[in-house]
N, CA, C and O atoms as CSV, one atom per row, in Angstrom:
chain,resi,resn,atom,element,x,y,z
A,1,MET,N,N,112.608,116.989,53.687
A,1,MET,CA,C,112.730,115.873,54.992
A,1,MET,C,C,114.458,116.593,55.641
A,1,MET,O,O,114.994,117.625,55.238
A,2,PRO,N,N,114.932,115.726,56.615
A,2,PRO,CA,C,116.201,115.908,57.191
A,2,PRO,C,C,116.980,115.312,56.309
A,2,PRO,O,O,116.466,114.486,55.554
A,3,ILE,N,N,118.586,115.648,56.205
A,3,ILE,CA,C,119.348,115.529,55.737
A,3,ILE,C,C,120.564,114.891,56.628
A,3,ILE,O,O,121.289,114.051,56.096
A,4,ILE,N,N,120.756,115.235,57.795
A,4,ILE,CA,C,121.580,115.370,58.961
A,4,ILE,C,C,120.824,113.305,59.764
A,4,ILE,O,O,119.760,112.963,60.280
A,5,LYS,N,N,121.911,112.675,59.472
A,5,LYS,CA,C,121.580,111.352,59.587
A,5,LYS,C,C,121.159,110.939,61.257
A,5,LYS,O,O,120.663,109.866,61.601
A,6,SER,N,N,121.458,111.945,62.047
A,6,SER,CA,C,120.653,111.894,63.404
A,6,SER,C,C,118.952,112.178,63.475
A,6,SER,O,O,118.075,111.551,64.069
A,7,ALA,N,N,118.873,113.544,62.503
A,7,ALA,CA,C,117.513,113.789,62.508
A,7,ALA,C,C,116.585,112.559,61.496
A,7,ALA,O,O,115.358,112.603,61.588
A,8,ILE,N,N,117.057,111.778,60.806
A,8,ILE,CA,C,116.643,110.682,60.065
A,8,ILE,C,C,116.234,109.982,60.677
A,8,ILE,O,O,115.049,109.651,60.673
A,9,LYS,N,N,116.846,109.678,61.177
A,9,LYS,CA,C,116.880,108.378,62.782
A,9,LYS,C,C,115.775,108.839,63.140
A,9,LYS,O,O,114.754,108.233,62.818
A,10,ARG,N,N,115.719,109.816,63.762
A,10,ARG,CA,C,114.666,110.412,65.223
A,10,ARG,C,C,113.466,110.491,64.593
A,10,ARG,O,O,112.497,110.302,65.327
A,11,VAL,N,N,113.216,110.742,63.303
A,11,VAL,CA,C,111.865,110.947,62.365
A,11,VAL,C,C,111.292,109.514,62.192
A,11,VAL,O,O,110.070,109.365,62.160
A,12,LYS,N,N,112.342,108.192,62.053
A,12,LYS,CA,C,111.674,107.250,62.266
A,12,LYS,C,C,111.305,106.818,62.976
A,12,LYS,O,O,110.338,106.071,62.824
A,13,GLN,N,N,112.049,107.118,64.546
A,13,GLN,CA,C,111.782,106.839,65.504
A,13,GLN,C,C,110.046,107.177,65.753
A,13,GLN,O,O,109.140,106.409,66.075
A,14,ALA,N,N,110.035,108.464,65.494
A,14,ALA,CA,C,108.796,108.694,65.580
A,14,ALA,C,C,107.507,108.428,65.223
A,14,ALA,O,O,106.424,108.566,65.791
A,15,ASN,N,N,107.906,107.958,64.006
A,15,ASN,CA,C,107.170,106.882,63.113
A,15,ASN,C,C,106.747,106.048,63.449
A,15,ASN,O,O,105.741,105.547,62.946
A,16,VAL,N,N,107.428,105.553,64.521
A,16,VAL,CA,C,107.412,103.979,65.076
A,16,VAL,C,C,106.466,104.204,66.077
A,16,VAL,O,O,105.386,103.640,66.250
A,17,ARG,N,N,107.101,105.264,66.836
A,17,ARG,CA,C,106.480,105.475,68.042
A,17,ARG,C,C,105.123,105.937,67.780
A,17,ARG,O,O,104.312,105.732,68.683
A,18,ARG,N,N,104.821,106.366,67.001
A,18,ARG,CA,C,102.930,107.255,66.621
A,18,ARG,C,C,102.274,106.182,66.371
A,18,ARG,O,O,101.077,106.185,66.656
A,19,ASP,N,N,102.862,104.996,65.783
A,19,ASP,CA,C,102.363,103.951,65.215
A,19,ASP,C,C,101.536,103.000,66.195
A,19,ASP,O,O,100.459,102.442,65.988
A,20,ARG,N,N,102.559,102.975,67.604
A,20,ARG,CA,C,102.671,102.202,68.612
A,20,ARG,C,C,101.288,102.679,69.435
A,20,ARG,O,O,100.389,101.994,69.922
A,21,ASN,N,N,101.514,104.361,69.385
A,21,ASN,CA,C,100.033,104.947,70.018
A,21,ASN,C,C,99.335,104.820,69.734
A,21,ASN,O,O,98.502,104.284,70.464
A,22,VAL,N,N,98.981,105.213,68.325
A,22,VAL,CA,C,97.705,105.013,67.930
A,22,VAL,C,C,96.873,103.829,67.553
A,22,VAL,O,O,95.729,103.776,67.101
A,23,ALA,N,N,97.956,102.649,67.930
A,23,ALA,CA,C,97.231,101.100,67.976
A,23,ALA,C,C,96.957,101.072,69.515
A,23,ALA,O,O,96.190,100.173,69.860
A,24,THR,N,N,97.262,101.589,70.146
A,24,THR,CA,C,97.026,101.387,72.029
A,24,THR,C,C,95.736,102.405,72.401
A,24,THR,O,O,95.099,102.025,73.384
A,25,LYS,N,N,95.197,103.790,71.685
A,25,LYS,CA,C,94.398,104.268,71.691
A,25,LYS,C,C,93.086,103.570,70.924
A,25,LYS,O,O,92.028,103.281,71.482
A,26,ARG,N,N,93.391,103.375,69.568
A,26,ARG,CA,C,92.493,102.536,68.921
A,26,ARG,C,C,91.719,101.018,70.008
A,26,ARG,O,O,90.567,100.609,70.149
A,27,ALA,N,N,92.989,100.608,70.540
A,27,ALA,CA,C,92.359,99.470,71.833
A,27,ALA,C,C,91.102,99.968,72.628
A,27,ALA,O,O,89.932,99.592,72.695
A,28,ILE,N,N,91.924,101.090,73.270
A,28,ILE,CA,C,91.027,101.767,74.444
A,28,ILE,C,C,89.837,101.920,73.641
A,28,ILE,O,O,89.049,101.074,74.066
A,29,LYS,N,N,89.188,102.707,72.493
A,29,LYS,CA,C,88.165,103.284,71.597
A,29,LYS,C,C,87.611,101.806,71.343
A,29,LYS,O,O,86.380,101.809,71.341
A,30,ALA,N,N,87.985,100.965,71.199
A,30,ALA,CA,C,87.434,99.477,70.581
A,30,ALA,C,C,86.914,98.633,71.755
A,30,ALA,O,O,86.214,97.632,71.599
A,31,ALA,N,N,87.338,99.147,73.012
A,31,ALA,CA,C,87.276,98.483,73.922
A,31,ALA,C,C,86.108,98.858,74.887
A,31,ALA,O,O,85.447,98.151,75.649
A,32,MET,N,N,86.044,100.728,74.505
A,32,MET,CA,C,85.016,101.324,75.147
A,32,MET,C,C,83.396,101.366,74.427
A,32,MET,O,O,82.333,101.669,74.968
A,33,LYS,N,N,83.680,100.930,72.973
A,33,LYS,CA,C,82.446,100.905,72.409
A,33,LYS,C,C,81.979,99.547,72.202
A,33,LYS,O,O,80.888,99.404,71.650
A,34,ALA,N,N,82.808,98.277,72.654
A,34,ALA,CA,C,82.403,96.899,73.019
A,34,ALA,C,C,81.782,97.355,74.660
A,34,ALA,O,O,80.716,96.750,74.779
A,35,PHE,N,N,81.974,97.933,75.550
A,35,PHE,CA,C,81.120,98.144,76.667
A,35,PHE,C,C,79.894,98.901,76.430
A,35,PHE,O,O,78.800,98.507,76.832
A,36,GLU,N,N,80.040,99.807,75.887
A,36,GLU,CA,C,78.689,100.572,75.635
A,36,GLU,C,C,78.006,99.858,74.491
A,36,GLU,O,O,76.896,100.356,74.306
A,37,ALA,N,N,78.294,98.789,73.593
A,37,ALA,CA,C,77.243,97.631,73.428
A,37,ALA,C,C,77.136,97.030,74.086
A,37,ALA,O,O,76.021,97.266,74.551
A,38,LYS,N,N,77.519,96.323,74.543
A,38,LYS,CA,C,76.764,95.610,75.633
A,38,LYS,C,C,77.889,95.042,77.123
A,38,LYS,O,O,78.789,94.204,77.178
A,39,PRO,N,N,77.319,95.919,78.110
A,39,PRO,CA,C,78.034,96.509,79.245
A,39,PRO,C,C,77.895,95.227,80.232
A,39,PRO,O,O,76.812,94.982,80.765
A,40,SER,N,N,79.253,94.272,80.490
A,40,SER,CA,C,79.830,93.520,81.209
A,40,SER,C,C,81.084,92.959,81.892
A,40,SER,O,O,82.221,93.333,81.603
A,41,SER,N,N,80.848,92.204,82.647
A,41,SER,CA,C,82.215,92.715,83.788
A,41,SER,C,C,83.378,92.719,83.551
A,41,SER,O,O,84.222,93.508,83.976
A,42,ALA,N,N,83.623,91.095,82.268
A,42,ALA,CA,C,84.801,91.119,81.323
A,42,ALA,C,C,84.570,92.454,80.311
A,42,ALA,O,O,85.537,93.191,80.506
A,43,ALA,N,N,83.681,93.045,79.321
A,43,ALA,CA,C,84.235,94.336,78.974
A,43,ALA,C,C,84.895,95.445,79.946
A,43,ALA,O,O,85.953,95.999,79.646
A,44,LEU,N,N,84.408,95.637,80.760
A,44,LEU,CA,C,84.470,96.371,82.070
A,44,LEU,C,C,86.022,96.135,82.227
A,44,LEU,O,O,86.685,97.111,81.875
A,45,SER,N,N,86.530,95.374,82.544
A,45,SER,CA,C,87.770,94.573,83.142
A,45,SER,C,C,88.708,95.156,81.550
A,45,SER,O,O,89.651,95.927,81.372
A,46,LYS,N,N,87.978,94.438,80.773
A,46,LYS,CA,C,88.798,94.796,79.096
A,46,LYS,C,C,89.451,96.508,79.327
A,46,LYS,O,O,90.604,96.929,79.231
A,47,VAL,N,N,88.335,97.113,79.614
A,47,VAL,CA,C,88.326,98.658,79.240
A,47,VAL,C,C,89.462,99.083,80.272
A,47,VAL,O,O,90.389,99.747,79.810
A,48,HIS,N,N,89.476,98.773,81.584
A,48,HIS,CA,C,90.018,98.863,82.519
A,48,HIS,C,C,91.369,98.399,82.200
A,48,HIS,O,O,92.148,99.349,82.278
A,49,SER,N,N,91.934,97.336,81.879
A,49,SER,CA,C,92.817,96.723,81.483
A,49,SER,C,C,93.626,97.684,80.226
A,49,SER,O,O,94.847,97.773,80.098
A,50,GLU,N,N,92.629,98.326,79.402
A,50,GLU,CA,C,93.468,99.071,78.635
A,50,GLU,C,C,93.901,100.496,78.918
A,50,GLU,O,O,94.685,101.020,78.127
A,51,LEU,N,N,93.513,101.101,79.862
A,51,LEU,CA,C,93.550,102.157,80.284
A,51,LEU,C,C,94.870,102.345,81.037
A,51,LEU,O,O,95.712,103.243,81.022
A,52,ASP,N,N,94.745,101.018,81.798
A,52,ASP,CA,C,96.194,100.915,82.562
A,52,ASP,C,C,97.066,100.695,81.377
A,52,ASP,O,O,97.974,101.517,81.257
A,53,LYS,N,N,97.004,99.983,80.691
A,53,LYS,CA,C,98.221,99.679,79.558
A,53,LYS,C,C,98.998,101.220,78.906
A,53,LYS,O,O,100.123,101.620,78.606
A,54,ALA,N,N,97.478,101.758,78.934
A,54,ALA,CA,C,98.010,103.588,78.210
A,54,ALA,C,C,98.731,104.866,79.516
A,54,ALA,O,O,99.450,105.864,79.523
A,55,LEU,N,N,98.015,104.065,80.407
A,55,LEU,CA,C,99.131,105.029,81.799
A,55,LEU,C,C,100.384,104.401,82.079
A,55,LEU,O,O,101.393,104.999,82.451
A,56,LYS,N,N,100.252,102.837,81.832
A,56,LYS,CA,C,102.011,102.345,82.330
A,56,LYS,C,C,102.727,103.108,81.005
A,56,LYS,O,O,103.844,103.543,81.283
A,57,LYS,N,N,102.371,103.306,79.871
A,57,LYS,CA,C,103.329,103.492,78.426
A,57,LYS,C,C,103.433,105.092,78.522
A,57,LYS,O,O,103.884,105.758,77.590
A,58,ASN,N,N,103.019,105.602,79.615
A,58,ASN,CA,C,102.939,107.161,79.507
A,58,ASN,C,C,102.511,107.767,78.428
A,58,ASN,O,O,103.226,108.572,77.831
A,59,LEU,N,N,101.203,107.438,78.011
A,59,LEU,CA,C,100.369,107.697,76.854
A,59,LEU,C,C,98.995,108.454,77.540
A,59,LEU,O,O,98.278,109.222,76.898
A,60,LEU,N,N,98.812,108.149,78.714
A,60,LEU,CA,C,97.868,108.866,78.778
A,60,LEU,C,C,98.439,109.097,80.014
A,60,LEU,O,O,99.120,108.173,80.460
A,61,HIS,N,N,98.280,110.598,81.009
A,61,HIS,CA,C,97.856,110.715,82.224
A,61,HIS,C,C,97.082,110.239,83.390
A,61,HIS,O,O,96.121,109.502,83.167
A,62,LYS,N,N,97.424,110.620,84.805
A,62,LYS,CA,C,96.809,109.426,85.314
A,62,LYS,C,C,95.612,110.068,85.680
A,62,LYS,O,O,94.620,109.339,85.676
A,63,ASN,N,N,95.428,111.401,86.038
A,63,ASN,CA,C,93.846,112.115,85.908
A,63,ASN,C,C,92.968,111.472,85.015
A,63,ASN,O,O,91.937,110.921,85.400
A,64,PRO,N,N,93.392,111.524,83.640
A,64,PRO,CA,C,91.962,111.212,83.243
A,64,PRO,C,C,91.433,109.870,82.781
A,64,PRO,O,O,90.323,109.541,82.361
A,65,VAL,N,N,93.066,108.881,83.076
A,65,VAL,CA,C,92.660,107.614,83.175
A,65,VAL,C,C,91.878,107.045,84.247
A,65,VAL,O,O,91.334,105.969,83.995
A,66,ALA,N,N,91.684,107.637,85.591
A,66,ALA,CA,C,91.142,107.299,86.621
A,66,ALA,C,C,89.918,108.285,86.261
A,66,ALA,O,O,88.790,107.884,86.546
A,67,ARG,N,N,90.020,109.169,85.836
A,67,ARG,CA,C,88.059,109.395,85.445
A,67,ARG,C,C,87.810,108.658,84.485
A,67,ARG,O,O,86.681,108.187,84.623
A,68,ARG,N,N,88.252,108.352,83.664
A,68,ARG,CA,C,87.409,107.648,82.762
A,68,ARG,C,C,87.379,106.191,82.903
A,68,ARG,O,O,86.738,105.449,82.159
A,69,LYS,N,N,88.207,105.757,84.038
A,69,LYS,CA,C,87.717,104.552,84.723
A,69,LYS,C,C,86.546,104.407,85.878
A,69,LYS,O,O,85.872,103.431,86.207
A,70,ALA,N,N,86.565,105.420,86.238
A,70,ALA,CA,C,85.146,105.983,87.383
A,70,ALA,C,C,83.643,105.669,86.702
A,70,ALA,O,O,82.672,104.974,87.001
A,71,SER,N,N,84.201,107.055,85.055
A,71,SER,CA,C,82.872,106.434,84.305
A,71,SER,C,C,82.225,105.462,83.885
A,71,SER,O,O,81.002,105.326,83.868
A,72,VAL,N,N,83.470,104.364,83.339
A,72,VAL,CA,C,83.150,103.371,83.093
A,72,VAL,C,C,81.890,102.830,84.121
A,72,VAL,O,O,80.678,102.700,83.954
A,73,ALA,N,N,83.066,102.517,85.584
A,73,ALA,CA,C,82.450,101.742,86.412
A,73,ALA,C,C,81.383,102.247,86.918
A,73,ALA,O,O,80.676,101.669,87.743
A,74,ALA,N,N,81.128,103.704,86.325
A,74,ALA,CA,C,79.468,104.315,87.146
A,74,ALA,C,C,77.916,103.360,86.257
A,74,ALA,O,O,76.859,102.774,86.492
A,75,LYS,N,N,79.064,103.913,84.893
A,75,LYS,CA,C,78.051,103.133,83.920
A,75,LYS,C,C,77.703,101.820,84.042
A,75,LYS,O,O,76.510,101.588,83.850
A,76,ALA,N,N,78.498,100.773,84.343
A,76,ALA,CA,C,78.393,99.638,84.052
A,76,ALA,C,C,77.646,99.300,86.026
A,76,ALA,O,O,77.634,98.115,86.358
A,77,LYS,N,N,77.222,100.142,86.882
A,77,LYS,CA,C,76.466,99.926,87.947
A,77,LYS,C,C,75.139,100.278,87.769
A,77,LYS,O,O,74.182,99.675,88.255
A,78,ALA,N,N,75.078,101.686,86.764
A,78,ALA,CA,C,74.215,101.664,86.390
A,78,ALA,C,C,73.530,101.028,85.343
A,78,ALA,O,O,72.463,101.467,84.914
A,79,ALA,N,N,74.086,100.003,84.899
A,79,ALA,CA,C,73.706,99.027,83.699
A,79,ALA,C,C,73.383,97.957,84.893
A,79,ALA,O,O,72.432,97.318,84.441
A,80,GLY,N,N,73.555,97.670,85.610
A,80,GLY,CA,C,73.724,96.587,86.385
A,80,GLY,C,C,74.587,95.570,86.509
A,80,GLY,O,O,74.239,94.438,86.847
A,81,VAL,N,N,75.670,95.881,86.266
A,81,VAL,CA,C,76.726,94.479,86.104
A,81,VAL,C,C,77.328,94.548,87.096
A,81,VAL,O,O,77.730,95.640,87.499
A,82,LYS,N,N,77.569,93.338,87.803
A,82,LYS,CA,C,78.778,92.917,88.799
A,82,LYS,C,C,79.627,93.103,88.652
A,82,LYS,O,O,80.372,92.461,87.912
A,83,LEU,N,N,80.012,94.425,89.521
A,83,LEU,CA,C,81.838,94.663,89.855
A,83,LEU,C,C,82.596,93.651,90.837
A,83,LEU,O,O,82.917,93.801,92.016
A,84,THR,N,N,82.770,92.608,89.997
A,84,THR,CA,C,83.834,91.586,90.826
A,84,THR,C,C,85.014,91.771,90.921
A,84,THR,O,O,85.539,92.186,89.888
A,85,ALA,N,N,85.956,91.555,92.168
A,85,ALA,CA,C,87.723,91.737,91.950
A,85,ALA,C,C,87.863,90.341,91.850
A,85,ALA,O,O,87.216,89.466,92.425
A,86,ALA,N,N,89.068,90.213,90.805
A,86,ALA,CA,C,89.486,89.064,90.733
A,86,ALA,C,C,90.245,88.097,91.656
A,86,ALA,O,O,91.365,87.764,91.268
A,87,LYS,N,N,89.817,87.618,92.774
A,87,LYS,CA,C,90.698,86.815,93.959
A,87,LYS,C,C,91.878,86.252,93.262
A,87,LYS,O,O,91.737,85.786,92.131
A,88,LYS,N,N,92.944,86.259,93.808
A,88,LYS,CA,C,94.099,85.486,93.656
A,88,LYS,C,C,94.559,84.707,94.907
A,88,LYS,O,O,94.764,85.207,96.012
A,89,ALA,N,N,94.730,83.027,94.469
A,89,ALA,CA,C,95.356,82.667,96.112
A,89,ALA,C,C,96.430,83.108,95.999
A,89,ALA,O,O,97.075,83.312,94.970
A,90,ALA,N,N,96.839,83.383,97.639
A,90,ALA,CA,C,98.149,83.704,97.879
A,90,ALA,C,C,99.204,82.737,97.810
A,90,ALA,O,O,98.500,81.772,97.510
A,91,PRO,N,N,100.116,82.373,97.851
A,91,PRO,CA,C,100.943,81.379,97.857
A,91,PRO,C,C,101.318,81.345,99.140
A,91,PRO,O,O,101.475,82.344,99.841
A,92,ALA,N,N,101.506,79.958,99.559
A,92,ALA,CA,C,101.835,79.188,101.017
A,92,ALA,C,C,102.767,80.559,101.887
A,92,ALA,O,O,102.498,81.425,102.720
A,93,ALA,N,N,103.862,80.150,101.173
A,93,ALA,CA,C,105.315,80.604,101.556
A,93,ALA,C,C,104.964,82.350,101.864
A,93,ALA,O,O,105.842,82.988,102.444
A,94,ALA,N,N,103.998,82.884,101.560
A,94,ALA,CA,C,103.591,84.307,101.357
A,94,ALA,C,C,103.153,84.650,103.059
A,94,ALA,O,O,103.396,85.539,103.875
A,95,LYS,N,N,102.291,83.242,103.015
A,95,LYS,CA,C,101.586,83.498,104.459
A,95,LYS,C,C,102.465,83.097,105.921
A,95,LYS,O,O,102.301,83.566,107.047
A,96,ALA,N,N,103.616,81.877,105.374
A,96,ALA,CA,C,104.232,81.760,106.540
A,96,ALA,C,C,105.156,82.710,106.923
A,96,ALA,O,O,105.504,83.520,106.063
A,97,PRO,N,N,105.702,82.795,108.205
A,97,PRO,CA,C,106.653,83.907,109.134
A,97,PRO,C,C,107.552,83.753,108.414
A,97,PRO,O,O,107.925,82.617,108.120
A,98,ALA,N,N,108.333,85.213,107.781
A,98,ALA,CA,C,109.745,84.994,107.391
A,98,ALA,C,C,110.506,84.528,108.171
A,98,ALA,O,O,110.226,84.847,109.326
A,99,LYS,N,N,111.876,83.531,108.011
A,99,LYS,CA,C,112.450,82.639,109.283
A,99,LYS,C,C,113.769,83.862,108.576
A,99,LYS,O,O,113.965,84.353,107.465
A,100,LYS,N,N,114.406,83.956,109.858
A,100,LYS,CA,C,115.383,85.053,110.082
A,100,LYS,C,C,117.218,84.493,110.213
A,100,LYS,O,O,117.813,83.646,110.879
A,101,SER,N,N,117.557,85.398,109.291
A,101,SER,CA,C,118.934,84.530,108.468
A,101,SER,C,C,120.384,83.861,109.404
A,101,SER,O,O,120.489,84.236,110.572
A,102,PRO,N,N,120.946,83.348,109.105
A,102,PRO,CA,C,121.391,82.298,110.375
A,102,PRO,C,C,122.743,82.877,110.364
A,102,PRO,O,O,123.698,82.201,110.747
A,103,ALA,N,N,122.948,84.605,109.771
A,103,ALA,CA,C,124.372,85.272,110.078
A,103,ALA,C,C,123.908,86.427,111.259
A,103,ALA,O,O,124.697,86.891,112.082
A,104,LYS,N,N,122.479,86.785,111.166
A,104,LYS,CA,C,121.798,87.584,112.118
A,104,LYS,C,C,121.650,86.816,113.529
A,104,LYS,O,O,121.890,87.453,114.555
A,105,THR,N,N,121.286,85.558,113.601
A,105,THR,CA,C,120.955,84.771,114.791
A,105,THR,C,C,122.156,84.299,115.352
A,105,THR,O,O,122.032,83.956,116.528
A,106,ALA,N,N,123.050,84.203,114.969
A,106,ALA,CA,C,124.326,83.620,115.369
A,106,ALA,C,C,125.091,84.576,115.869
A,106,ALA,O,O,125.443,84.174,116.978
A,107,ALA,N,N,125.628,85.819,115.623
A,107,ALA,CA,C,125.575,87.431,115.991
A,107,ALA,C,C,124.984,87.473,117.236
A,107,ALA,O,O,125.583,87.401,118.309
A,108,ALA,N,N,124.020,87.569,117.102
A,108,ALA,CA,C,123.002,87.735,118.446
A,108,ALA,C,C,123.297,86.898,119.377
A,108,ALA,O,O,123.481,87.334,120.514
A,109,LYS,N,N,123.398,85.631,119.129
A,109,LYS,CA,C,124.017,85.011,120.327
A,109,LYS,C,C,125.293,85.303,120.921
A,109,LYS,O,O,125.598,85.431,122.107
A,110,LYS,N,N,125.974,85.385,119.879
A,110,LYS,CA,C,127.051,85.756,120.720
A,110,LYS,C,C,127.435,86.943,121.765
A,110,LYS,O,O,127.340,87.992,121.129
A,111,PRO,N,N,127.749,87.159,122.829
A,111,PRO,CA,C,128.541,88.235,123.409
A,111,PRO,C,C,129.474,89.107,122.839
A,111,PRO,O,O,130.455,88.523,122.379
A,112,ALA,N,N,129.472,90.543,122.707
A,112,ALA,CA,C,130.483,91.224,122.114
A,112,ALA,C,C,131.879,91.409,122.977
A,112,ALA,O,O,132.068,92.055,124.008
A,113,ALA,N,N,132.707,90.683,122.259
A,113,ALA,CA,C,133.977,91.296,122.936
A,113,ALA,C,C,134.437,92.399,122.981
A,113,ALA,O,O,134.607,93.254,122.112
A,114,LYS,N,N,134.711,92.356,124.390
A,114,LYS,CA,C,135.659,93.387,125.150
A,114,LYS,C,C,136.725,93.775,124.700
A,114,LYS,O,O,137.398,92.852,124.242
A,115,LYS,N,N,137.509,95.476,124.582
A,115,LYS,CA,C,138.607,95.281,124.203
A,115,LYS,C,C,139.325,95.620,125.551
A,115,LYS,O,O,138.782,96.300,126.422
A,116,PRO,N,N,141.124,94.875,125.708
A,116,PRO,CA,C,141.677,94.860,126.619
A,116,PRO,C,C,141.864,95.957,127.254
A,116,PRO,O,O,142.165,96.965,126.616
A,117,VAL,N,N,141.730,95.994,128.591
A,117,VAL,CA,C,142.455,97.674,129.147
A,117,VAL,C,C,143.710,98.145,128.804
A,117,VAL,O,O,144.709,97.449,128.984
A,118,ALA,N,N,143.770,99.438,128.252
A,118,ALA,CA,C,145.415,99.883,128.249
A,118,ALA,C,C,146.103,99.784,129.460
A,118,ALA,O,O,145.493,100.176,130.455
A,119,LYS,N,N,147.350,99.307,129.617
A,119,LYS,CA,C,148.196,98.932,131.070
A,119,LYS,C,C,148.967,100.810,130.740
A,119,LYS,O,O,149.288,101.451,129.739
A,120,LYS,N,N,148.967,100.991,131.868
A,120,LYS,CA,C,149.281,102.231,132.300
A,120,LYS,C,C,150.992,102.095,131.947
A,120,LYS,O,O,151.645,101.060,132.087
A,121,ALA,N,N,151.485,103.330,131.487
A,121,ALA,CA,C,153.037,103.235,131.478
A,121,ALA,C,C,153.485,104.057,132.727
A,121,ALA,O,O,152.846,105.023,133.144
A,122,PRO,N,N,154.849,103.505,133.391
A,122,PRO,CA,C,154.908,103.817,134.932
A,122,PRO,C,C,155.547,105.462,134.249
A,122,PRO,O,O,156.011,105.783,133.155
A,123,ALA,N,N,155.333,106.045,135.253
A,123,ALA,CA,C,155.394,107.791,135.593
A,123,ALA,C,C,157.089,107.785,135.233
A,123,ALA,O,O,157.763,106.756,135.185
A,124,LYS,N,N,157.529,108.960,135.030
A,124,LYS,CA,C,158.962,109.279,134.836
A,124,LYS,C,C,158.887,110.244,135.614
A,124,LYS,O,O,158.130,111.214,135.643
A,125,LYS,N,N,160.217,109.735,136.624
A,125,LYS,CA,C,161.003,110.990,137.412
A,125,LYS,C,C,161.703,111.613,137.246
A,125,LYS,O,O,162.870,111.393,136.923
A,126,SER,N,N,161.171,112.570,137.425
A,126,SER,CA,C,161.865,114.501,137.050
A,126,SER,C,C,163.217,114.208,138.086
A,126,SER,O,O,163.246,113.427,139.036
A,127,ALA,N,N,163.980,114.819,137.740
A,127,ALA,CA,C,165.660,114.541,138.259
A,127,ALA,C,C,165.972,115.796,138.528
A,127,ALA,O,O,167.098,116.078,138.938
């Protein structure tokens, strides 16, 4: 066991993180087993969701996640599961064209101010 205070804290933090990571990996395994037992679109989306969560938490690298998702999707297709994407209704504000800000439109209408021409100083006569 560590003696230094910061090392003790590190051990505690590592244990907490390990427990969290193990729970995430178990959730992935459980979702995969549920999908293999009875392939369905709900089970497929659950597997994809769990893999995405692991990717977001930096628990798995993007390449193995992509490979696993592709493998599960291929199994689903072979089993005859319909791969449907959930469509969300886009808000009306997103479809409407964006309005220009009043500061930009006001500045665009006014002509640019011109600087006054500097007057030439009278030339000095040499004696």
